[in-house]
C-alpha atoms as one frame of an Amber mdcrd trajectory, in Angstrom:
protein
  50.618  82.803-135.915  49.127  84.098-132.681  50.473  87.398-131.472  51.620
  88.048-127.958  50.276  91.130-126.252  51.664  93.576-123.701  48.285  95.142
-122.937  46.526  94.604-119.611  43.673  92.117-119.645  40.867  93.370-117.402
  38.446  90.667-118.594  40.813  87.817-117.677  40.681  86.271-121.160  44.440
  86.404-121.647  46.890  83.803-120.476  50.073  85.267-119.053  52.988  83.367
-120.521  54.869  83.103-117.211  51.775  81.564-115.571  51.395  79.138-118.464
  55.041  78.102-118.215  54.678  77.497-114.467  51.563  75.390-115.100  53.398
  73.501-117.840  56.283  72.863-115.463  53.873  71.392-112.892  52.207  69.156
-115.503  55.582  67.887-116.689  56.691  67.202-113.111  53.519  65.146-112.533
  54.111  63.263-115.781  57.667  62.558-114.626  56.337  61.053-111.402  53.914
  58.887-113.393  56.765  57.712-115.639  58.832  56.831-112.573  55.890  54.798
-111.258  55.673  52.895-114.540  59.437  52.395-114.401  59.089  50.816-110.948
  56.355  48.494-112.244  58.450  47.420-115.226  61.388  46.811-112.881  59.230
  44.522-110.724  58.145  42.566-113.800  61.744  42.204-115.001  62.852  40.940
-111.588  59.963  38.450-111.494  61.130  36.983-114.818  64.443  36.000-113.242
  66.975  34.695-115.749  64.484  34.387-118.618  65.628  36.416-121.628  63.483
  39.411-122.397  63.810  42.904-123.737  61.958  44.460-120.802  65.224  45.796
-119.405  65.563  47.986-122.505  62.022  49.271-121.999  62.960  50.049-118.420
  65.916  52.120-119.621  63.681  53.977-122.110  61.208  54.739-119.334  64.032
  56.087-117.183  65.170  58.286-120.079  61.583  59.509-120.580  61.334  60.389
-116.874  64.611  62.320-117.090  63.387  64.237-120.152  60.128  65.158-118.413
  62.012  66.356-115.346  64.398  68.448-117.423  61.533  69.964-119.445  59.761
  70.825-116.209  62.846  72.583-114.865  63.354  74.365-118.211  59.756  75.663
-118.292  60.051  76.778-114.661  63.250  78.748-115.395  61.679  80.342-118.485
  58.627  81.404-116.486  60.842  83.395-114.121  62.313  85.412-116.994  59.118
  86.295-118.888  57.529  89.671-118.115  54.329  89.202-116.118  52.170  91.144
-118.530  53.196  89.237-121.674  50.274  87.079-122.715  47.939  85.781-125.355
  44.346  84.664-125.662  43.558  81.601-123.527  41.492  80.196-126.395  44.369
  80.601-128.847  46.858  79.085-126.423  44.801  75.991-125.562  42.576  75.585
-128.620  44.531  72.669-130.091  44.703  70.629-126.875  42.529  67.493-126.872
  42.439  66.968-123.114  40.196  69.754-121.860  41.077  69.241-118.181  44.717
  69.798-119.122  43.774  72.857-121.187  41.962  74.361-118.193  44.879  73.661
-115.845  47.403  75.208-118.251  45.175  78.254-118.721  44.771  78.675-114.969
  41.009  78.140-115.143  39.036  75.991-112.753  38.809  72.448-114.118  35.269
  71.598-115.226  33.402  69.005-113.165  32.569  66.843-116.187  35.160  64.342
-117.308  35.308  62.106-120.344  34.840  64.816-122.963  36.946  65.093-126.081
  38.805  61.808-125.724  39.669  62.207-122.057  40.014  59.332-119.631  37.244
  58.620-117.139  39.848  58.077-114.435  43.008  59.878-113.471  45.620  58.386
-115.841  48.533  59.738-113.809
């Protein structure tokens, strides 16, 4: 288990938990918007099918539920970030070491996103 630290981080290698929670909230809000876009697309497909029986309407409801969950998680992370002391943090490497999408890891850690894309299983285009 990684320990949280109260010590100052002059080298900038620590990730402040409140900053990470704010970044997480932003990522979740963007994912919610992407889910809502997919929901709109599924809705268009369902309408185009007319009276033909299909289970797409149930997929549409699941997508709506997913979008609601993402929005609620975003709001939850944002509220938590406001209550965490600013100097509470942990190593950026420890915090993001298990993330597969390196662009996401850099955004959550507050680092500039690297110019290269496509590493470590990432998409070559913006999936959201």
